[in-house]
C-alpha positions in Angstrom: 129.4 -168.7 -39.8 125.7 -169.5 -39.4 123.1 -169.0 -42.1 121.5 -166.2 -40.0 124.8 -164.3 -39.8 125.4 -164.7 -43.5 122.0 -163.4 -44.3 122.5 -160.5 -41.8 125.8 -159.5 -43.5 124.2 -159.8 -47.0 121.4 -157.5 -45.9 123.9 -155.0 -44.4 125.9 -155.0 -47.6 122.7 -154.3 -49.7 121.7 -151.5 -47.3 125.1 -149.9 -47.3 125.2 -150.0 -51.1 121.9 -148.2 -51.3 123.0 -145.6 -48.7 126.2 -145.1 -50.6 124.4 -144.6 -53.9 122.1 -142.0 -52.4 125.0 -140.2 -50.7 127.0 -140.2 -54.0 124.0 -138.9 -55.9 123.4 -136.2 -53.3 127.1 -135.3 -53.4 127.1 -134.9 -57.1 123.9 -132.8 -57.0 125.4 -130.4 -54.3 128.7 -130.2 -56.3 126.9 -129.2 -59.4 125.0 -126.6 -57.4 128.2 -125.2 -56.1 129.8 -124.7 -59.6 126.8 -123.4 -61.5 126.8 -119.6 -61.3 123.7 -117.7 -60.4 122.9 -114.3 -59.1 123.0 -113.8 -55.4 125.1 -116.8 -54.6 127.8 -115.8 -52.1 131.1 -117.4 -51.4 129.9 -118.8 -48.0 127.1 -120.6 -49.8 129.5 -122.1 -52.3 131.8 -123.2 -49.6 128.9 -124.8 -47.6 127.8 -126.7 -50.7 131.3 -127.9 -51.4 132.0 -129.0 -47.9 128.7 -130.9 -47.7 129.5 -132.5 -51.0 133.0 -133.6 -49.8 131.6 -134.8 -46.5 129.1 -137.1 -48.3 131.8 -138.4 -50.6 133.9 -139.2 -47.5 131.0 -141.1 -45.9 130.4 -142.9 -49.2 134.1 -144.0 -49.3 133.8 -145.3 -45.7 130.7 -147.2 -46.5 132.4 -148.9 -49.5 135.3 -149.8 -47.4 133.0 -151.4 -44.8 131.2 -153.3 -47.7 134.5 -154.6 -49.0 135.5 -155.9 -45.5 132.1 -157.7 -45.1 132.4 -159.2 -48.6 135.9 -160.5 -47.8 134.5 -162.0 -44.5 131.7 -163.7 -46.4 134.0 -165.1 -49.0 136.5 -166.5 -46.5 133.9 -168.1 -44.3 132.0 -169.8 -47.1 
């Protein structure tokens, strides 16, 4: 693997880690918003917040899987 490809993979890993952290934080924020009771919140609103939270968690898991594949590729090629 060339140095340029290694650098490209390392940059992708760093970017995906940042994206994952942001999505995980947003997911936690939405989940907390769905469980805190307040007046006027309807069931549809709560379900929307929960589904968005779970969707972001799923995307985060996919990103971490992709990161682990790239790390393995870097470790085996070096």
